[in-house]
C-alpha positions in Angstrom: 76.5 65.3 47.6 76.8 69.0 46.7 79.2 70.2 44.1 82.0 72.6 45.2 80.0 75.9 44.5 76.9 74.5 46.3 78.9 73.4 49.2 80.6 76.7 49.3 77.0 78.4 49.3 75.9 76.1 52.1 78.9 77.1 54.3 77.9 80.6 53.7 74.3 80.0 54.7 75.5 78.1 57.8 77.7 80.8 58.8 75.1 83.5 58.7 71.7 81.9 58.2 71.5 79.8 61.2 69.7 80.4 64.5 71.2 79.6 67.8 69.8 79.7 71.4 72.6 81.4 73.4 72.7 83.2 76.7 74.8 86.3 76.2 78.3 86.2 77.7 80.4 89.6 77.6 83.7 87.7 76.7 82.2 85.5 73.8 82.6 87.3 70.3 79.9 86.7 67.7 82.6 85.3 65.4 83.0 82.1 67.8 79.1 81.8 67.8 78.8 81.8 64.0 81.7 79.4 63.5 80.2 77.0 66.1 76.8 77.3 64.3 78.5 76.5 61.0 80.4 73.6 62.2 77.3 71.9 63.7 75.0 72.6 60.6 77.9 71.5 58.2 78.5 68.3 60.4 74.8 67.3 59.9 74.9 68.0 56.2 78.0 65.8 56.0 76.8 62.8 58.0 73.2 62.6 57.3 72.2 62.2 61.0 68.7 63.6 61.5 69.5 66.0 64.1 72.4 67.3 66.6 72.8 69.7 69.4 75.5 71.1 71.1 76.4 73.7 73.9 79.5 75.5 75.3 80.0 76.5 78.9 82.6 79.3 79.5 83.8 81.2 82.5 80.7 80.5 84.7 77.8 81.0 82.2 76.4 79.2 79.1 78.2 80.8 76.0 76.6 79.0 73.2 74.0 76.6 72.4 73.2 75.5 68.9 71.0 73.2 67.0 70.8 71.5 63.5 68.3 69.1 61.7 65.3 67.3 62.7 64.4 65.7 66.3 61.5 64.0 64.3 61.8 63.6 60.6 58.3 62.3 60.2 56.8 65.2 62.0 59.3 67.7 60.7 59.9 68.7 64.4 63.5 70.6 64.5 66.0 70.3 67.0 66.0 73.1 69.6 67.7 73.9 72.7 65.1 72.0 74.6 65.4 68.8 72.6 66.2 65.8 75.0 68.9 63.4 73.7 70.0 59.9 75.0 73.3 60.1 76.6 74.1 56.2 76.4 77.4 55.7 78.1 78.2 59.2 79.0 75.6 58.4 81.8 78.5 56.8 83.5 79.9 60.2 84.4 77.0 60.9 86.7 77.3 57.5 88.5 80.9 58.2 89.1 80.4 61.7 90.4 77.7 60.4 92.6 80.2 58.0 94.1 82.8 60.7 94.3 80.3 62.9 96.2 79.4 60.1 98.8 83.2 59.6 99.2 84.0 63.3 99.7 81.3 63.3 102.6 82.7 60.4 104.2 79.7 58.0 103.3 81.4 55.8 100.8 84.9 54.1 100.9 85.6 53.5 97.1 89.1 51.6 98.1 86.9 48.9 99.9 85.2 45.9 98.7 81.6 46.4 97.7 80.5 43.0 99.0 79.9 44.4 102.6 77.8 47.3 101.3 75.7 45.0 99.2 75.0 41.9 101.6 72.5 40.3 99.2 75.6 40.2 96.4 76.9 36.8 95.2 80.1 36.0 97.1 81.6 34.1 94.0 83.7 37.0 93.0 87.0 38.1 94.6 86.7 41.5 96.3 85.8 44.2 94.2 86.2 48.0 95.0 84.1 51.1 93.7 87.1 52.6 92.3 87.8 49.4 90.3 84.2 49.5 88.9 84.5 53.3 87.9 87.8 52.5 86.2 86.7 49.4 84.3 89.3 47.2 86.0 86.8 45.1 88.1 87.1 42.1 85.6 83.2 42.3 85.3 82.1 41.6 81.5 80.3 44.0 79.5 77.5 42.9 77.3 77.6 39.3 76.2 75.6 37.5 73.6 73.1 36.3 76.2 72.3 40.1 76.7 71.0 40.6 73.3 67.5 41.3 74.3 68.3 43.4 77.4 66.1 46.4 76.2 63.1 44.6 76.0 62.1 44.6 79.7 61.9 47.1 82.5 63.7 46.5 85.8 62.1 47.8 88.9 65.3 48.1 90.9 69.0 48.1 90.6 69.1 44.9 92.7 67.1 43.2 90.1 69.2 44.6 87.2 72.4 43.3 89.2 70.9 39.8 89.3 71.2 39.8 85.3 74.9 39.3 85.6 76.0 38.6 89.3 76.4 34.7 88.7 78.8 35.5 85.7 82.5 34.9 85.8 84.7 37.6 85.8 87.0 38.2 82.8 90.0 38.7 84.6 91.1 39.4 88.4 90.2 42.5 89.9 92.6 45.5 89.3 94.7 43.4 86.5 93.3 44.5 83.3 91.1 47.2 81.6 87.8 45.5 80.5 85.2 48.1 79.8 81.9 47.1 81.5 78.5 48.9 81.7 77.6 46.1 83.9 80.1 47.4 86.2 78.3 50.6 86.5 75.1 49.0 87.1 76.7 47.3 90.1 78.2 50.8 91.1 74.5 52.5 91.0 73.5 49.8 93.7 76.5 50.7 95.9 75.5 54.4 95.4 72.0 53.3 96.4 73.0 51.7 99.7 75.6 54.5 100.6 73.1 57.3 100.0 70.2 55.4 101.6 68.0 56.2 98.7 67.0 55.2 95.1 69.5 55.9 92.9 67.8 58.2 90.3 66.4 60.2 93.5 69.9 60.8 94.5 70.8 61.7 91.3 68.0 64.2 91.0 68.6 65.8 94.7 72.5 66.0 94.6 74.0 65.6 91.3 71.7 67.1 88.7 69.3 69.4 90.7 67.3 71.8 88.4 68.9 70.5 85.0 67.2 69.0 82.3 68.9 65.7 82.9 67.2 62.4 83.9 66.2 58.9 83.1 65.8 58.3 79.5 62.2 58.0 78.3 62.7 58.2 74.5 59.3 57.2 72.8 57.1 58.6 75.8 58.7 62.1 76.4 57.3 64.6 74.1 60.6 66.7 74.4 62.7 63.9 73.5 64.1 63.2 70.0 63.3 60.2 68.1 66.0 57.6 68.2 67.3 56.7 64.8 69.8 54.3 63.0 71.4 53.9 59.7 70.3 50.5 57.8 72.7 48.8 55.7 72.0 50.8 52.5 72.7 54.0 54.5 69.0 55.0 54.7 67.7 56.5 58.0 65.3 54.4 60.1 63.4 54.4 63.5 65.3 52.5 66.1 63.7 49.8 67.9 62.2 50.8 71.4 64.8 50.2 74.1 64.5 50.3 77.8 67.6 51.3 79.7 66.4 50.4 83.2 69.0 47.6 83.2 71.6 50.2 83.7 70.6 53.8 84.7 74.2 54.1 86.1 75.9 52.9 82.9 73.8 53.9 79.9 70.2 55.0 81.0 70.2 59.0 81.1 69.1 61.7 78.6 69.5 65.6 78.8 69.3 68.7 76.9 72.6 69.8 75.5 72.5 73.1 77.4 71.6 71.1 80.5 74.7 68.8 80.0 76.9 71.8 79.4 75.6 73.5 82.4 76.3 70.3 84.4 79.9 70.4 82.9 80.1 74.0 84.1 79.2 73.0 87.6 81.7 70.3 87.8 84.3 72.9 87.0 83.0 75.5 89.4 82.9 72.9 92.2 79.3 73.3 92.7 78.6 69.4 92.8 82.1 68.0 94.2 85.0 70.0 95.2 88.0 70.8 92.9 89.9 68.5 95.0 87.6 65.8 94.4 87.5 66.5 90.6 91.2 66.5 90.5 91.1 62.8 92.3 88.6 61.7 89.5 90.7 62.7 87.0 94.0 61.1 88.3 94.7 58.0 86.2 93.8 54.6 87.9 96.4 52.2 88.6 96.4 48.6 87.6 98.0 46.1 90.0 101.5 46.2 88.3 101.4 49.9 88.9 100.8 51.1 85.5 98.2 53.7 84.6 94.7 52.5 83.3 94.7 53.5 79.6 92.4 53.0 76.6 92.5 54.4 73.0 95.1 57.2 74.0 93.3 58.5 77.1 94.2 57.7 80.8 91.2 56.5 82.8 90.3 58.1 86.1 87.4 57.7 88.4 84.9 57.6 85.6 86.4 60.2 83.6 89.1 60.0 80.6 91.9 62.5 80.2 94.3 63.5 77.6 96.4 66.3 76.4 95.2 67.9 73.1 97.5 69.4 70.4 97.9 72.5 72.3 99.0 70.6 75.5 95.6 71.6 77.2 94.3 69.0 79.7 90.8 67.5 78.4 88.5 65.4 80.6 85.9 63.8 78.4 83.5 60.7 77.9 81.2 59.7 74.9 78.4 57.5 74.5 76.8 55.3 71.8 73.5 53.5 71.9 70.6 52.8 70.0 69.4 56.2 68.6 72.3 58.1 70.2 76.0 59.4 69.9 77.0 61.9 72.7 80.1 63.5 74.2 81.1 65.8 76.9 84.5 67.6 77.3 86.0 69.5 79.9 88.8 71.7 79.8 89.5 72.3 83.6 92.3 75.0 83.0 90.2 77.3 80.6 86.9 76.9 82.6 85.1 75.4 79.5 82.7 72.4 79.0 81.3 71.3 75.6 78.5 69.0 75.0 77.5 67.3 72.0 74.5 64.9 71.1 72.9 63.2 68.2 69.6 61.1 67.5 71.2 58.4 65.4 73.9 55.7 66.1 76.7 56.6 63.6 80.4 55.6 63.2 82.0 58.8 64.5 84.7 60.7 66.1 82.3 62.2 68.6 84.9 63.4 70.9 87.0 65.3 68.4 84.0 66.7 67.0 82.8 68.1 70.4 86.5 69.6 70.9 86.3 71.3 67.4 83.0 73.0 68.6 84.9 74.2 71.5 88.0 75.5 69.4 86.3 78.8 68.4 85.9 79.7 72.0 89.5 78.9 72.9 91.4 79.8 69.9 93.5 83.1 69.3 93.8 85.0 66.0 96.5 83.3 63.8 99.3 85.0 61.9 98.4 82.4 58.8 96.2 84.1 56.3 93.3 82.5 54.6 94.7 80.6 51.7 92.3 82.4 49.1 93.0 81.7 45.4 94.0 78.1 45.9 92.7 75.7 43.4 93.9 72.2 44.1 95.8 70.2 46.8 97.9 67.2 46.7 98.5 65.2 49.9 99.0 62.1 51.7 96.4 59.5 53.6 98.1 56.8 55.4 100.8 56.8 53.0 98.7 56.7 49.9 98.8 59.9 47.6 95.7 61.9 47.4 94.7 64.9 45.1 91.7 67.2 44.1 90.4 70.5 43.4 89.9 73.0 46.3 88.5 76.3 47.0 88.9 78.8 49.7 87.7 82.2 50.4 86.5 84.6 53.3 83.0 85.0 54.4 82.7 88.1 56.8 86.1 87.4 58.4 85.7 83.7 58.5 88.2 81.5 56.3 86.3 78.6 54.7 87.0 76.2 52.1 86.2 72.8 50.3 88.2 70.1 49.0 86.9 67.5 46.5 87.1 63.7 46.8 87.7 62.0 43.6 86.7 58.3 42.9 90.3 57.1 43.5 90.9 59.3 46.3 91.9 56.9 49.3 90.9 59.3 52.0 87.3 59.5 50.4 87.3 55.7 50.1 88.0 55.3 53.9 85.4 58.1 54.8 82.6 56.5 52.4 83.0 53.0 53.8 80.8 53.7 56.7 77.1 53.4 57.0 76.2 57.1 57.0 76.1 59.4 54.1 79.0 59.4 51.5 80.8 62.6 50.4 82.1 63.7 47.3 83.6 66.9 48.7 84.3 68.2 52.4 83.8 71.5 54.0 86.6 73.4 55.8 85.5 76.1 58.4 88.2 78.4 59.9 88.0 78.4 63.7 90.2 81.4 64.1 88.9 85.1 63.8 90.0 87.9 61.5 90.9 86.2 58.5 92.9 83.4 60.1 93.8 80.3 58.0 95.9 78.4 60.3 93.4 76.0 61.7 90.2 74.4 60.2 87.4 72.2 61.3 87.6 69.5 58.8 84.0 68.3 58.3 83.7 64.7 57.2 81.0 62.1 57.3 82.6 60.5 60.3 83.1 63.7 62.5 85.1 67.0 62.7 88.7 67.0 62.7 91.4 69.4 63.6 93.4 70.4 60.5 96.3 72.9 61.1 99.0 74.7 59.2 102.0 76.7 60.1 102.4 78.4 56.9 99.1 78.3 55.1 100.1 75.7 52.5 100.7 72.5 54.3 98.0 71.0 56.5 97.9 68.1 58.7 95.5 66.3 61.0 95.4 63.2 63.2 92.3 61.1 62.2 92.6 58.7 65.5 93.4 54.9 65.5 96.7 55.7 63.7 95.3 57.4 60.6 96.6 60.8 59.3 96.1 63.2 56.7 98.5 65.8 55.1 97.0 68.4 52.5 99.5 70.5 50.3 97.6 73.4 48.9 98.6 74.3 45.3 
């Protein structure tokens, strides 16, 4: 990993030397573009993922798209705005939206049992509704050991895919417990086909993703697609084995360019696919049989979408994906008219949702009264109750406050970060997301993702790292 001076030089290069593909938007300043470019480039540098792409839609237009790294390491083909990434479980949003659109058109009752819609379906299960499938409360299992080789064959229809699991026992009675299930979305895609009277992928192409670079995953055969990679046990990057996702186009089987995905999020926000009333319905938390909201990992679960309130109290609707050769995320800010997409071509342990939100931050953040803490030489702090310390450096690069902090061999925060398969770190980059010399908020770039590091006084900073982990830094 780079020394502190070299890492500072890299940040400067990332801020001013990266090229981004962007459609001009009058209300988006160049500072936001440069900051987003720098965050994306620094994240690829930190995690060792071959390549990543991202895009932001704001106020009716694509405000920014950025690319970093390689789509194909061996051929030295760079990631561009046209690179196609696997979406993995983010594909579920498209199935949920398709079902919601059919509901809006009066063609699907999402509160009624799916059995009558699919007369060929085994009747061994209690009644399950489309709404329960979309919220993962149907009781259907996720992948099980018997599914280990599921990507080795191609399925010719959703009915054939449903046959893989239709005789399995439910894990819980429908409506009683959250049980994440991609198989549930395979079944939902079959329901969509019957209600739409056309094949699932055809309906998506015509009604849900028309004109966008979004469709069935063909990694390995599509020349625009990124190569799929993985981290080996020794941390080295290797090519992932071929994997056919036709067993669940609705749950895991789509791919997209990141500008195309952000545009799709913009269409959702603008009411061009389903109405705003339908979107609000999709974002409403589903209910368990006991009346409690369906929740998982700090988010409420609606009809496909997950929702939370960020540190500023803003509503964020989001979903992420993880699969062979992919991590992906899409987040919407319904009250701000913003959508942010993020894709990568390796499966890595990551806070992918937080990373996407931090790429959106420069487009949502106002100038801060907290000035850049230039002149700082060290820090002391706390990671999960354990004292940490190290050297630090901060400065201004054309109005953007940036910094680095070192992680010593006995630093508990560094030990946690370096316990994952991807690249280890000896120093971390911090990129200010506020324009005009602001030092109150940084994107903290780590091997496991980008976190929101904030301060009210420019000396004491704090970040929530998820799963109960917390970090404080006191600059010296």
